[in-house]
N, C-alpha and C positions, 0 to 999 in steps of 0.2 A: 359511767356517767351518773350523776347524782341530781336529783330532784328534792325541791323543798317544798312543803305544801303546807301552807296556812290555815288555819281555820279559826273560828271563834268570835269575826267582827261583827259589825252591825252597830246600829242606832241605840244610844242609851242616853237617860236624862244626868244633868249635872248631878253630882254627887252619888251617881250610880258606879256597878262594877262589870268589869268584863272578864274575862281569859283567854286569851290566845293560845293556841298549839301550832306548833311546826315540827311536822315529821321529816327528817332526812330520808330517801330511801336509794338504794343501789347497793353497787358492790363496795361498802365501806369498811375499811379497816379501822380508822381512828377520827374523829373530829377534837381539834384542839379547843377553839372557843365557837360558841354558839351565842347570838345576839339578837335584838330587836333595835332595828333602826326608824325612823319616820320621816315622813315630808308632807308637810303642809303646802296648801297651793301656794305658790309665789316664793317659797322659801326651798332651802337647800335640804337634804337629809341630812339627819342627826342621830346620833346614838342614843338610844333610851337607855339599855342595859344590854350588859354582855355577862356570860359565865364561862369560865375555863372548865377542862375536863377533871380538875382537881377543886372544883365549885368555887374559884375564888371570884368574886361578883366585882362589877362595876355600875355603876350608875350617874346617870344625867343629873345633874342638881335640881333639874325642873322636876325630876319623877322620885327623886328620894324620898321615901316615907308612906309612899303612896303606892308605887309598883313595885313587884317582887318576882324577880326570875329565878326559874329553876330548870334541870333536865333530867332526863331519865338516861343515863349513857347506854342502857341495855335495849332503849328503843329508839335512840338516835333521835331524840326529841327533846323539844324547848319549849317552855311556858312562859308565858308572862302574865300575871295577874295584876290587873288594875283595878284601882279603889279611888275612890273620891274624886272621880272624873271630873274634868273642867273642859268648858268649850275648847280651851286651846290646846285640847289633847286631840283635838279633830284631826286627823292625818291619815295618809296611807301608812301602813304599817309594813315594814319588809323584814324576812325572817334572812339571817346571814349566818353561815357556817364556814368559818377560817379556819385553815390547816388541817383540811380534808386529806386524807391517805387512802388511797383504793389498797395500799399495800404499805410495809414497813419501810422496803427499800424506794418507794417511789415518790416524787416531789410531792408538797402539801399544795393545795388549792384551794381556791375561795367560790363559794357559791351563794347565789341570791334566790329567794322565793319569787313570787310573781306579786305579791303586795296584797295587804286586804284592809278595807275602808273600817275605821273606826270614826263613829259620828256622834259627837257629844251636846246634847241639843234637846231642849225643853219644846 
């Protein structure tokens, strides 16, 4: 079994910065893509950013130029550096690990973290 543990959320003023971390633990052979999604109250969960195992990145238009995603493959950890935060960035942020293999011959699986609150407010 794989667990994703997020950290780094909290309350920040508009214009401020936060860094989210998500560590995947368990008997992991490889992870294809890791990403961050977010869900604001009354809205659907949406992709913020994702990064593949060969460092190809993808960003939502709403966060381009403000958020940076990175990963440490040796630690099975993904980071989201968030800058110039806006009140509309307030949401629960979820870590996602897609294409997780416990061994080369096993089928890939998808996992989610429990979510972490980010609140941008003065």
